[in-house]
Jmol script that loads the backbone (N, CA, C; Angstrom):
load data "model"
ATOM      1  N   MET A   1      -3.264 -44.944  15.635  1.00  0.00           N
ATOM      2  CA  MET A   1      -3.013 -43.633  16.168  1.00  0.00           C
ATOM      3  C   MET A   1      -1.822 -42.851  14.874  1.00  0.00           C
ATOM      4  N   ASP A   2      -2.574 -41.654  15.020  1.00  0.00           N
ATOM      5  CA  ASP A   2      -1.848 -40.949  13.735  1.00  0.00           C
ATOM      6  C   ASP A   2      -0.561 -40.325  14.400  1.00  0.00           C
ATOM      7  N   ALA A   3       0.804 -40.856  13.893  1.00  0.00           N
ATOM      8  CA  ALA A   3       1.723 -40.422  14.253  1.00  0.00           C
ATOM      9  C   ALA A   3       2.283 -39.114  13.297  1.00  0.00           C
ATOM     10  N   ARG A   4       1.730 -38.909  12.239  1.00  0.00           N
ATOM     11  CA  ARG A   4       2.563 -37.934  11.636  1.00  0.00           C
ATOM     12  C   ARG A   4       2.676 -36.306  12.317  1.00  0.00           C
ATOM     13  N   LYS A   5       3.321 -35.820  11.914  1.00  0.00           N
ATOM     14  CA  LYS A   5       3.850 -34.199  12.203  1.00  0.00           C
ATOM     15  C   LYS A   5       3.693 -33.063  10.839  1.00  0.00           C
ATOM     16  N   PHE A   6       3.423 -31.974  11.335  1.00  0.00           N
ATOM     17  CA  PHE A   6       3.438 -31.180  10.227  1.00  0.00           C
ATOM     18  C   PHE A   6       4.314 -29.635  10.885  1.00  0.00           C
ATOM     19  N   SER A   7       5.862 -29.367  10.174  1.00  0.00           N
ATOM     20  CA  SER A   7       6.243 -28.630  10.197  1.00  0.00           C
ATOM     21  C   SER A   7       6.865 -27.455   9.574  1.00  0.00           C
ATOM     22  N   THR A   8       7.596 -26.431   9.751  1.00  0.00           N
ATOM     23  CA  THR A   8       7.848 -25.502   8.881  1.00  0.00           C
ATOM     24  C   THR A   8       9.765 -25.066   9.292  1.00  0.00           C
ATOM     25  N   HIS A   9       9.819 -24.566   8.114  1.00  0.00           N
ATOM     26  CA  HIS A   9      11.370 -23.862   7.917  1.00  0.00           C
ATOM     27  C   HIS A   9      11.702 -22.833   7.259  1.00  0.00           C
ATOM     28  N   VAL A  10      11.707 -21.476   7.538  1.00  0.00           N
ATOM     29  CA  VAL A  10      11.633 -20.315   7.143  1.00  0.00           C
ATOM     30  C   VAL A  10      13.450 -19.542   6.417  1.00  0.00           C
ATOM     31  N   LEU A  11      13.560 -19.953   5.560  1.00  0.00           N
ATOM     32  CA  LEU A  11      15.375 -19.192   5.457  1.00  0.00           C
ATOM     33  C   LEU A  11      14.825 -17.800   4.803  1.00  0.00           C
ATOM     34  N   ASP A  12      15.860 -16.524   4.880  1.00  0.00           N
ATOM     35  CA  ASP A  12      15.486 -15.508   4.385  1.00  0.00           C
ATOM     36  C   ASP A  12      16.730 -15.404   3.477  1.00  0.00           C
ATOM     37  N   THR A  13      16.609 -15.344   1.895  1.00  0.00           N
ATOM     38  CA  THR A  13      17.425 -15.796   1.329  1.00  0.00           C
ATOM     39  C   THR A  13      18.285 -14.792   0.864  1.00  0.00           C
ATOM     40  N   SER A  14      17.387 -13.145   0.976  1.00  0.00           N
ATOM     41  CA  SER A  14      18.347 -12.049   1.299  1.00  0.00           C
ATOM     42  C   SER A  14      19.418 -11.395   1.965  1.00  0.00           C
ATOM     43  N   VAL A  15      19.664 -12.597   2.633  1.00  0.00           N
ATOM     44  CA  VAL A  15      21.068 -12.601   3.804  1.00  0.00           C
ATOM     45  C   VAL A  15      21.362 -14.007   3.673  1.00  0.00           C
ATOM     46  N   GLY A  16      20.584 -14.751   3.213  1.00  0.00           N
ATOM     47  CA  GLY A  16      21.530 -16.187   3.834  1.00  0.00           C
ATOM     48  C   GLY A  16      21.539 -16.751   4.790  1.00  0.00           C
ATOM     49  N   LYS A  17      20.320 -16.248   5.634  1.00  0.00           N
ATOM     50  CA  LYS A  17      20.404 -17.564   6.644  1.00  0.00           C
ATOM     51  C   LYS A  17      18.961 -17.513   7.430  1.00  0.00           C
ATOM     52  N   ALA A  18      18.540 -18.395   8.495  1.00  0.00           N
ATOM     53  CA  ALA A  18      16.973 -18.884   9.103  1.00  0.00           C
ATOM     54  C   ALA A  18      16.786 -17.130   9.109  1.00  0.00           C
ATOM     55  N   ALA A  19      15.332 -17.303   9.155  1.00  0.00           N
ATOM     56  CA  ALA A  19      14.225 -16.688   9.534  1.00  0.00           C
ATOM     57  C   ALA A  19      13.990 -16.975  10.793  1.00  0.00           C
ATOM     58  N   ALA A  20      14.422 -16.083  11.986  1.00  0.00           N
ATOM     59  CA  ALA A  20      13.963 -16.526  13.336  1.00  0.00           C
ATOM     60  C   ALA A  20      12.880 -15.957  13.872  1.00  0.00           C
ATOM     61  N   SER A  21      12.293 -15.776  14.124  1.00  0.00           N
ATOM     62  CA  SER A  21      11.248 -14.931  14.649  1.00  0.00           C
ATOM     63  C   SER A  21       9.784 -14.962  14.027  1.00  0.00           C
ATOM     64  N   VAL A  22       9.703 -15.576  13.309  1.00  0.00           N
ATOM     65  CA  VAL A  22       8.526 -15.670  12.036  1.00  0.00           C
ATOM     66  C   VAL A  22       7.287 -15.965  12.828  1.00  0.00           C
ATOM     67  N   ARG A  23       6.852 -15.658  12.998  1.00  0.00           N
ATOM     68  CA  ARG A  23       5.234 -15.667  13.496  1.00  0.00           C
ATOM     69  C   ARG A  23       4.103 -16.736  12.940  1.00  0.00           C
ATOM     70  N   VAL A  24       3.704 -17.868  12.477  1.00  0.00           N
ATOM     71  CA  VAL A  24       3.191 -18.640  11.776  1.00  0.00           C
ATOM     72  C   VAL A  24       2.052 -19.131  12.462  1.00  0.00           C
ATOM     73  N   THR A  25       0.892 -18.907  11.568  1.00  0.00           N
ATOM     74  CA  THR A  25      -0.456 -19.187  12.089  1.00  0.00           C
ATOM     75  C   THR A  25      -0.867 -20.727  11.171  1.00  0.00           C
ATOM     76  N   ILE A  26      -1.826 -21.744  11.524  1.00  0.00           N
ATOM     77  CA  ILE A  26      -2.219 -22.628  10.854  1.00  0.00           C
ATOM     78  C   ILE A  26      -3.174 -23.114  11.113  1.00  0.00           C
ATOM     79  N   SER A  27      -4.081 -22.910   9.956  1.00  0.00           N
ATOM     80  CA  SER A  27      -5.765 -22.940  10.194  1.00  0.00           C
ATOM     81  C   SER A  27      -6.335 -24.021   9.521  1.00  0.00           C
ATOM     82  N   VAL A  28      -7.040 -25.026   9.291  1.00  0.00           N
ATOM     83  CA  VAL A  28      -7.507 -25.608   8.378  1.00  0.00           C
ATOM     84  C   VAL A  28      -8.750 -25.330   7.788  1.00  0.00           C
ATOM     85  N   LEU A  29      -8.949 -25.963   6.911  1.00  0.00           N
ATOM     86  CA  LEU A  29     -10.654 -25.854   5.994  1.00  0.00           C
ATOM     87  C   LEU A  29     -11.614 -27.130   6.475  1.00  0.00           C
ATOM     88  N   ASP A  30     -12.702 -26.479   7.244  1.00  0.00           N
ATOM     89  CA  ASP A  30     -13.323 -27.034   7.646  1.00  0.00           C
ATOM     90  C   ASP A  30     -14.683 -27.043   6.846  1.00  0.00           C
ATOM     91  N   GLU A  31     -15.975 -28.247   7.378  1.00  0.00           N
ATOM     92  CA  GLU A  31     -16.290 -29.207   6.508  1.00  0.00           C
ATOM     93  C   GLU A  31     -17.306 -28.470   6.122  1.00  0.00           C
ATOM     94  N   ILE A  32     -18.124 -27.007   6.224  1.00  0.00           N
ATOM     95  CA  ILE A  32     -18.227 -25.638   5.949  1.00  0.00           C
ATOM     96  C   ILE A  32     -17.399 -25.063   5.009  1.00  0.00           C
ATOM     97  N   GLN A  33     -16.037 -25.288   4.720  1.00  0.00           N
ATOM     98  CA  GLN A  33     -15.593 -24.598   3.572  1.00  0.00           C
ATOM     99  C   GLN A  33     -14.815 -23.324   4.217  1.00  0.00           C
ATOM    100  N   GLU A  34     -14.750 -23.086   5.665  1.00  0.00           N
ATOM    101  CA  GLU A  34     -14.589 -21.980   6.137  1.00  0.00           C
ATOM    102  C   GLU A  34     -12.965 -22.351   6.928  1.00  0.00           C
ATOM    103  N   TRP A  35     -12.051 -21.505   7.139  1.00  0.00           N
ATOM    104  CA  TRP A  35     -10.644 -21.862   7.737  1.00  0.00           C
ATOM    105  C   TRP A  35     -11.410 -21.569   8.896  1.00  0.00           C
ATOM    106  N   ARG A  36     -10.636 -22.383   9.817  1.00  0.00           N
ATOM    107  CA  ARG A  36     -10.691 -22.568  11.297  1.00  0.00           C
ATOM    108  C   ARG A  36      -9.343 -22.456  11.594  1.00  0.00           C
ATOM    109  N   SER A  37      -8.940 -21.339  12.909  1.00  0.00           N
ATOM    110  CA  SER A  37      -7.418 -20.929  12.868  1.00  0.00           C
ATOM    111  C   SER A  37      -7.418 -22.269  14.033  1.00  0.00           C
ATOM    112  N   LEU A  38      -6.263 -22.858  14.198  1.00  0.00           N
ATOM    113  CA  LEU A  38      -5.854 -23.494  15.160  1.00  0.00           C
ATOM    114  C   LEU A  38      -4.996 -23.455  16.081  1.00  0.00           C
ATOM    115  N   ARG A  39      -3.516 -22.528  15.887  1.00  0.00           N
ATOM    116  CA  ARG A  39      -2.695 -22.341  16.823  1.00  0.00           C
ATOM    117  C   ARG A  39      -1.893 -21.475  15.923  1.00  0.00           C
ATOM    118  N   ALA A  40      -0.599 -20.516  16.931  1.00  0.00           N
ATOM    119  CA  ALA A  40       0.067 -20.093  16.387  1.00  0.00           C
ATOM    120  C   ALA A  40       1.682 -20.057  16.931  1.00  0.00           C
ATOM    121  N   ALA A  41       2.549 -20.010  16.050  1.00  0.00           N
ATOM    122  CA  ALA A  41       3.979 -20.690  16.412  1.00  0.00           C
ATOM    123  C   ALA A  41       4.773 -19.341  16.337  1.00  0.00           C
ATOM    124  N   GLN A  42       6.048 -20.141  16.792  1.00  0.00           N
ATOM    125  CA  GLN A  42       7.200 -18.581  16.456  1.00  0.00           C
ATOM    126  C   GLN A  42       8.382 -19.640  15.683  1.00  0.00           C
ATOM    127  N   THR A  43       9.226 -19.241  14.709  1.00  0.00           N
ATOM    128  CA  THR A  43      10.367 -19.762  14.441  1.00  0.00           C
ATOM    129  C   THR A  43      10.965 -19.797  15.420  1.00  0.00           C
ATOM    130  N   ASN A  44      11.958 -20.477  15.670  1.00  0.00           N
ATOM    131  CA  ASN A  44      13.271 -20.820  16.690  1.00  0.00           C
ATOM    132  C   ASN A  44      14.448 -19.834  15.817  1.00  0.00           C
ATOM    133  N   ALA A  45      15.567 -20.033  16.697  1.00  0.00           N
ATOM    134  CA  ALA A  45      16.713 -19.030  15.856  1.00  0.00           C
ATOM    135  C   ALA A  45      16.957 -19.925  14.498  1.00  0.00           C
ATOM    136  N   ASP A  46      17.250 -21.018  14.665  1.00  0.00           N
ATOM    137  CA  ASP A  46      17.359 -21.887  13.369  1.00  0.00           C
ATOM    138  C   ASP A  46      15.845 -21.652  12.487  1.00  0.00           C
ATOM    139  N   GLY A  47      15.037 -20.925  12.557  1.00  0.00           N
ATOM    140  CA  GLY A  47      13.753 -20.711  11.555  1.00  0.00           C
ATOM    141  C   GLY A  47      13.022 -21.889  11.502  1.00  0.00           C
ATOM    142  N   ARG A  48      13.283 -22.676  12.331  1.00  0.00           N
ATOM    143  CA  ARG A  48      12.036 -24.032  12.497  1.00  0.00           C
ATOM    144  C   ARG A  48      11.324 -23.724  13.461  1.00  0.00           C
ATOM    145  N   CYS A  49       9.897 -24.714  13.042  1.00  0.00           N
ATOM    146  CA  CYS A  49       8.863 -24.618  13.805  1.00  0.00           C
ATOM    147  C   CYS A  49       8.116 -25.876  14.094  1.00  0.00           C
ATOM    148  N   GLN A  50       7.644 -26.815  14.661  1.00  0.00           N
ATOM    149  CA  GLN A  50       6.687 -27.376  14.694  1.00  0.00           C
ATOM    150  C   GLN A  50       5.130 -27.092  14.789  1.00  0.00           C
ATOM    151  N   LEU A  51       4.591 -27.622  14.315  1.00  0.00           N
ATOM    152  CA  LEU A  51       2.990 -26.972  13.729  1.00  0.00           C
ATOM    153  C   LEU A  51       2.229 -27.861  14.679  1.00  0.00           C
ATOM    154  N   LEU A  52       2.260 -29.032  14.270  1.00  0.00           N
ATOM    155  CA  LEU A  52       1.294 -29.854  14.783  1.00  0.00           C
ATOM    156  C   LEU A  52       1.815 -31.026  15.018  1.00  0.00           C
ATOM    157  N   GLU A  53       1.333 -31.891  16.189  1.00  0.00           N
ATOM    158  CA  GLU A  53       1.819 -32.672  16.643  1.00  0.00           C
ATOM    159  C   GLU A  53       1.294 -34.192  16.509  1.00  0.00           C
ATOM    160  N   ALA A  54       1.769 -35.422  16.502  1.00  0.00           N
ATOM    161  CA  ALA A  54       0.921 -36.699  16.629  1.00  0.00           C
ATOM    162  C   ALA A  54      -0.740 -36.559  17.502  1.00  0.00           C
ATOM    163  N   GLY A  55      -1.115 -37.060  16.833  1.00  0.00           N
ATOM    164  CA  GLY A  55      -2.911 -37.172  17.306  1.00  0.00           C
ATOM    165  C   GLY A  55      -3.567 -35.581  16.927  1.00  0.00           C
ATOM    166  N   GLU A  56      -2.530 -34.555  16.825  1.00  0.00           N
ATOM    167  CA  GLU A  56      -3.571 -33.322  16.232  1.00  0.00           C
ATOM    168  C   GLU A  56      -3.787 -33.046  15.539  1.00  0.00           C
ATOM    169  N   PHE A  57      -3.099 -33.733  14.020  1.00  0.00           N
ATOM    170  CA  PHE A  57      -3.254 -33.812  12.910  1.00  0.00           C
ATOM    171  C   PHE A  57      -3.782 -34.821  11.605  1.00  0.00           C
ATOM    172  N   PRO A  58      -5.163 -34.316  11.878  1.00  0.00           N
ATOM    173  CA  PRO A  58      -6.024 -35.413  10.931  1.00  0.00           C
ATOM    174  C   PRO A  58      -5.953 -35.200   9.733  1.00  0.00           C
ATOM    175  N   SER A  59      -6.168 -35.626   8.366  1.00  0.00           N
ATOM    176  CA  SER A  59      -6.369 -35.268   7.037  1.00  0.00           C
ATOM    177  C   SER A  59      -6.867 -34.016   7.099  1.00  0.00           C
ATOM    178  N   GLY A  60      -6.793 -33.423   5.749  1.00  0.00           N
ATOM    179  CA  GLY A  60      -7.365 -32.158   5.473  1.00  0.00           C
ATOM    180  C   GLY A  60      -6.751 -31.112   4.566  1.00  0.00           C
ATOM    181  N   VAL A  61      -7.475 -30.107   4.452  1.00  0.00           N
ATOM    182  CA  VAL A  61      -6.517 -28.910   3.849  1.00  0.00           C
ATOM    183  C   VAL A  61      -6.176 -27.671   4.438  1.00  0.00           C
ATOM    184  N   TYR A  62      -5.054 -27.685   4.741  1.00  0.00           N
ATOM    185  CA  TYR A  62      -4.010 -26.443   6.031  1.00  0.00           C
ATOM    186  C   TYR A  62      -3.753 -25.322   5.223  1.00  0.00           C
ATOM    187  N   LYS A  63      -3.729 -24.253   6.004  1.00  0.00           N
ATOM    188  CA  LYS A  63      -3.318 -22.996   5.285  1.00  0.00           C
ATOM    189  C   LYS A  63      -2.584 -22.383   6.562  1.00  0.00           C
ATOM    190  N   LEU A  64      -0.863 -22.343   5.710  1.00  0.00           N
ATOM    191  CA  LEU A  64      -0.249 -21.249   7.017  1.00  0.00           C
ATOM    192  C   LEU A  64       0.450 -20.335   6.398  1.00  0.00           C
ATOM    193  N   THR A  65      -0.111 -19.548   7.400  1.00  0.00           N
ATOM    194  CA  THR A  65       0.011 -17.861   7.199  1.00  0.00           C
ATOM    195  C   THR A  65       1.177 -17.626   7.791  1.00  0.00           C
ATOM    196  N   PHE A  66       2.443 -16.577   6.882  1.00  0.00           N
ATOM    197  CA  PHE A  66       3.731 -16.491   7.806  1.00  0.00           C
ATOM    198  C   PHE A  66       3.548 -14.692   7.619  1.00  0.00           C
ATOM    199  N   HIS A  67       3.579 -13.747   8.825  1.00  0.00           N
ATOM    200  CA  HIS A  67       3.347 -12.784   9.041  1.00  0.00           C
ATOM    201  C   HIS A  67       4.791 -12.521   9.071  1.00  0.00           C
ATOM    202  N   VAL A  68       5.403 -11.992   7.295  1.00  0.00           N
ATOM    203  CA  VAL A  68       6.768 -11.787   7.323  1.00  0.00           C
ATOM    204  C   VAL A  68       6.802 -10.181   7.350  1.00  0.00           C
ATOM    205  N   GLY A  69       5.637  -9.632   7.583  1.00  0.00           N
ATOM    206  CA  GLY A  69       5.536  -8.475   7.255  1.00  0.00           C
ATOM    207  C   GLY A  69       6.479  -7.750   9.009  1.00  0.00           C
ATOM    208  N   SER A  70       6.140  -7.947   9.745  1.00  0.00           N
ATOM    209  CA  SER A  70       6.942  -7.548  11.229  1.00  0.00           C
ATOM    210  C   SER A  70       8.216  -8.325  10.897  1.00  0.00           C
ATOM    211  N   TYR A  71       8.995  -9.452  10.686  1.00  0.00           N
ATOM    212  CA  TYR A  71      10.119  -9.982  10.135  1.00  0.00           C
ATOM    213  C   TYR A  71      10.742  -8.874   9.951  1.00  0.00           C
ATOM    214  N   PHE A  72      10.202  -8.658   8.846  1.00  0.00           N
ATOM    215  CA  PHE A  72      10.953  -7.388   7.786  1.00  0.00           C
ATOM    216  C   PHE A  72      10.775  -6.339   8.489  1.00  0.00           C
ATOM    217  N   ALA A  73      10.129  -5.697   8.997  1.00  0.00           N
ATOM    218  CA  ALA A  73      10.009  -4.231   9.484  1.00  0.00           C
ATOM    219  C   ALA A  73      11.160  -4.479  10.947  1.00  0.00           C
ATOM    220  N   GLU A  74      11.122  -5.310  11.667  1.00  0.00           N
ATOM    221  CA  GLU A  74      12.033  -5.998  12.753  1.00  0.00           C
ATOM    222  C   GLU A  74      13.759  -5.353  12.185  1.00  0.00           C
ATOM    223  N   ARG A  75      13.501  -5.253  10.749  1.00  0.00           N
ATOM    224  CA  ARG A  75      15.057  -5.156  10.332  1.00  0.00           C
ATOM    225  C   ARG A  75      15.745  -4.323   9.451  1.00  0.00           C
ATOM    226  N   ASN A  76      14.138  -3.221   9.557  1.00  0.00           N
ATOM    227  CA  ASN A  76      14.197  -2.057   8.389  1.00  0.00           C
ATOM    228  C   ASN A  76      14.407  -2.180   7.288  1.00  0.00           C
ATOM    229  N   VAL A  77      13.822  -3.124   6.823  1.00  0.00           N
ATOM    230  CA  VAL A  77      13.694  -3.977   5.495  1.00  0.00           C
ATOM    231  C   VAL A  77      11.864  -3.716   4.978  1.00  0.00           C
ATOM    232  N   LYS A  78      11.896  -2.386   3.940  1.00  0.00           N
ATOM    233  CA  LYS A  78      10.514  -3.084   3.510  1.00  0.00           C
ATOM    234  C   LYS A  78      10.472  -4.209   2.275  1.00  0.00           C
ATOM    235  N   THR A  79       9.006  -4.376   2.438  1.00  0.00           N
ATOM    236  CA  THR A  79       8.804  -5.749   1.660  1.00  0.00           C
ATOM    237  C   THR A  79       7.648  -5.525   1.359  1.00  0.00           C
ATOM    238  N   LEU A  80       7.245  -5.733  -0.169  1.00  0.00           N
ATOM    239  CA  LEU A  80       5.714  -6.344  -1.065  1.00  0.00           C
ATOM    240  C   LEU A  80       4.862  -7.364  -0.164  1.00  0.00           C
ATOM    241  N   TYR A  81       5.027  -8.039   0.970  1.00  0.00           N
ATOM    242  CA  TYR A  81       4.329  -8.978   1.216  1.00  0.00           C
ATOM    243  C   TYR A  81       4.324  -8.513   3.071  1.00  0.00           C
ATOM    244  N   PRO A  82       3.174  -8.458   3.474  1.00  0.00           N
ATOM    245  CA  PRO A  82       3.213  -8.685   4.782  1.00  0.00           C
ATOM    246  C   PRO A  82       2.577 -10.026   5.514  1.00  0.00           C
ATOM    247  N   ALA A  83       2.117 -10.695   4.584  1.00  0.00           N
ATOM    248  CA  ALA A  83       1.704 -12.009   4.748  1.00  0.00           C
ATOM    249  C   ALA A  83       1.683 -12.880   3.784  1.00  0.00           C
ATOM    250  N   ILE A  84       2.542 -14.306   3.852  1.00  0.00           N
ATOM    251  CA  ILE A  84       2.510 -15.476   3.052  1.00  0.00           C
ATOM    252  C   ILE A  84       1.578 -16.321   3.292  1.00  0.00           C
ATOM    253  N   ASP A  85       0.639 -16.806   2.503  1.00  0.00           N
ATOM    254  CA  ASP A  85      -0.268 -18.276   2.680  1.00  0.00           C
ATOM    255  C   ASP A  85      -0.195 -19.200   2.116  1.00  0.00           C
ATOM    256  N   ILE A  86       0.266 -20.082   2.631  1.00  0.00           N
ATOM    257  CA  ILE A  86       0.480 -21.328   1.697  1.00  0.00           C
ATOM    258  C   ILE A  86      -0.852 -22.378   2.013  1.00  0.00           C
ATOM    259  N   ILE A  87      -0.789 -22.753   0.816  1.00  0.00           N
ATOM    260  CA  ILE A  87      -2.348 -23.957   0.863  1.00  0.00           C
ATOM    261  C   ILE A  87      -1.875 -25.269   0.813  1.00  0.00           C
ATOM    262  N   VAL A  88      -1.917 -26.427   1.639  1.00  0.00           N
ATOM    263  CA  VAL A  88      -1.624 -27.523   1.206  1.00  0.00           C
ATOM    264  C   VAL A  88      -2.505 -28.787   1.856  1.00  0.00           C
ATOM    265  N   ASP A  89      -2.508 -29.385   0.846  1.00  0.00           N
ATOM    266  CA  ASP A  89      -3.679 -30.924   0.806  1.00  0.00           C
ATOM    267  C   ASP A  89      -2.978 -31.466   1.741  1.00  0.00           C
ATOM    268  N   CYS A  90      -3.058 -31.656   3.117  1.00  0.00           N
ATOM    269  CA  CYS A  90      -2.318 -33.499   3.285  1.00  0.00           C
ATOM    270  C   CYS A  90      -3.428 -34.522   3.204  1.00  0.00           C
ATOM    271  N   SER A  91      -3.458 -34.897   2.503  1.00  0.00           N
ATOM    272  CA  SER A  91      -4.318 -36.356   2.241  1.00  0.00           C
ATOM    273  C   SER A  91      -3.834 -37.426   2.932  1.00  0.00           C
ATOM    274  N   GLU A  92      -2.197 -37.745   2.857  1.00  0.00           N
ATOM    275  CA  GLU A  92      -1.725 -38.326   2.696  1.00  0.00           C
ATOM    276  C   GLU A  92      -1.669 -38.938   4.282  1.00  0.00           C
ATOM    277  N   ASN A  93      -1.200 -39.882   4.639  1.00  0.00           N
ATOM    278  CA  ASN A  93      -0.689 -40.606   6.092  1.00  0.00           C
ATOM    279  C   ASN A  93       0.803 -39.994   6.056  1.00  0.00           C
ATOM    280  N   GLN A  94       1.385 -39.337   6.136  1.00  0.00           N
ATOM    281  CA  GLN A  94       2.716 -38.677   6.008  1.00  0.00           C
ATOM    282  C   GLN A  94       2.761 -37.840   6.848  1.00  0.00           C
ATOM    283  N   ASN A  95       4.098 -37.289   7.261  1.00  0.00           N
ATOM    284  CA  ASN A  95       4.788 -36.306   7.763  1.00  0.00           C
ATOM    285  C   ASN A  95       4.800 -35.014   6.420  1.00  0.00           C
ATOM    286  N   TYR A  96       4.498 -33.735   7.127  1.00  0.00           N
ATOM    287  CA  TYR A  96       4.433 -32.672   6.163  1.00  0.00           C
ATOM    288  C   TYR A  96       5.373 -31.475   6.830  1.00  0.00           C
ATOM    289  N   HIS A  97       6.705 -31.433   6.136  1.00  0.00           N
ATOM    290  CA  HIS A  97       7.297 -30.162   6.125  1.00  0.00           C
ATOM    291  C   HIS A  97       7.610 -29.268   5.176  1.00  0.00           C
ATOM    292  N   ILE A  98       7.203 -28.073   5.452  1.00  0.00           N
ATOM    293  CA  ILE A  98       6.875 -26.958   4.255  1.00  0.00           C
ATOM    294  C   ILE A  98       7.647 -25.542   4.627  1.00  0.00           C
ATOM    295  N   PRO A  99       8.825 -25.968   3.921  1.00  0.00           N
ATOM    296  CA  PRO A  99       9.957 -24.800   4.481  1.00  0.00           C
ATOM    297  C   PRO A  99       9.385 -23.581   2.868  1.00  0.00           C
ATOM    298  N   LEU A 100       9.809 -22.224   3.568  1.00  0.00           N
ATOM    299  CA  LEU A 100       9.736 -21.060   3.263  1.00  0.00           C
ATOM    300  C   LEU A 100      10.500 -20.181   2.891  1.00  0.00           C
ATOM    301  N   LEU A 101      11.274 -20.229   1.284  1.00  0.00           N
ATOM    302  CA  LEU A 101      12.617 -19.574   0.847  1.00  0.00           C
ATOM    303  C   LEU A 101      11.977 -17.840   0.677  1.00  0.00           C
ATOM    304  N   LEU A 102      12.207 -16.844   1.206  1.00  0.00           N
ATOM    305  CA  LEU A 102      11.880 -16.047   1.424  1.00  0.00           C
ATOM    306  C   LEU A 102      12.907 -15.026   1.424  1.00  0.00           C
ATOM    307  N   ASN A 103      12.390 -13.390   0.742  1.00  0.00           N
ATOM    308  CA  ASN A 103      13.298 -12.504   0.560  1.00  0.00           C
ATOM    309  C   ASN A 103      12.223 -11.174   0.495  1.00  0.00           C
ATOM    310  N   PRO A 104      12.350  -9.948   0.454  1.00  0.00           N
ATOM    311  CA  PRO A 104      11.438  -9.045   0.435  1.00  0.00           C
ATOM    312  C   PRO A 104      10.615  -8.864  -0.672  1.00  0.00           C
ATOM    313  N   TYR A 105      10.727  -9.423  -1.719  1.00  0.00           N
ATOM    314  CA  TYR A 105       9.993  -9.066  -2.947  1.00  0.00           C
ATOM    315  C   TYR A 105       9.955 -10.447  -3.714  1.00  0.00           C
ATOM    316  N   GLY A 106       9.979 -11.182  -3.018  1.00  0.00           N
ATOM    317  CA  GLY A 106       9.607 -13.024  -3.331  1.00  0.00           C
ATOM    318  C   GLY A 106       9.392 -14.101  -2.779  1.00  0.00           C
ATOM    319  N   TYR A 107       9.154 -15.323  -2.853  1.00  0.00           N
ATOM    320  CA  TYR A 107       9.117 -16.081  -2.274  1.00  0.00           C
ATOM    321  C   TYR A 107       8.956 -17.680  -2.980  1.00  0.00           C
ATOM    322  N   SER A 108       9.679 -18.429  -2.326  1.00  0.00           N
ATOM    323  CA  SER A 108       9.470 -19.659  -3.089  1.00  0.00           C
ATOM    324  C   SER A 108       8.840 -20.663  -1.628  1.00  0.00           C
ATOM    325  N   THR A 109       8.257 -21.982  -2.311  1.00  0.00           N
ATOM    326  CA  THR A 109       7.858 -23.112  -1.440  1.00  0.00           C
ATOM    327  C   THR A 109       8.471 -24.617  -1.920  1.00  0.00           C
ATOM    328  N   TYR A 110       8.264 -25.573  -1.009  1.00  0.00           N
ATOM    329  CA  TYR A 110       8.740 -26.852  -1.881  1.00  0.00           C
ATOM    330  C   TYR A 110       7.816 -27.885  -0.792  1.00  0.00           C
ATOM    331  N   ARG A 111       7.551 -28.902  -0.847  1.00  0.00           N
ATOM    332  CA  ARG A 111       7.131 -29.714   0.583  1.00  0.00           C
ATOM    333  C   ARG A 111       9.050 -30.927   0.387  1.00  0.00           C
ATOM    334  N   GLY A 112       9.122 -30.335   1.774  1.00  0.00           N
ATOM    335  CA  GLY A 112      10.414 -30.899   2.381  1.00  0.00           C
ATOM    336  C   GLY A 112      10.436 -32.357   3.167  1.00  0.00           C
ATOM    337  N   THR A 113      11.439 -32.871   3.532  1.00  0.00           N
ATOM    338  CA  THR A 113      11.376 -33.966   4.434  1.00  0.00           C
ATOM    339  C   THR A 113      11.761 -33.745   5.567  1.00  0.00           C
TER     340      THR A 113
END
end "model"
wireframe off; spacefill off
backbone 0.3
color backbone group
């Protein structure tokens, strides 16, 4: 049985804090090369959220969409990015943790642990 998990963590580097209440949707690239939405989640007070649990996470290509426009709007901050897509090849049988370091006019990501 597949025991790996998929999670994320969003940090707002413009204020040096976790980004709480950011909506994140996850999709998988299907056999006809179209994105199929799997679910939506929301970051907790620490900016973290679990996206897929064991048994829900076969190998494949996944897209995380971070809906950051509303996060910044709630704080009366203008942003260049209403949404940020990160596409990840999850072909190895491992856990995947994809953090997003965010500010209104830029972002970066990496594979975390």
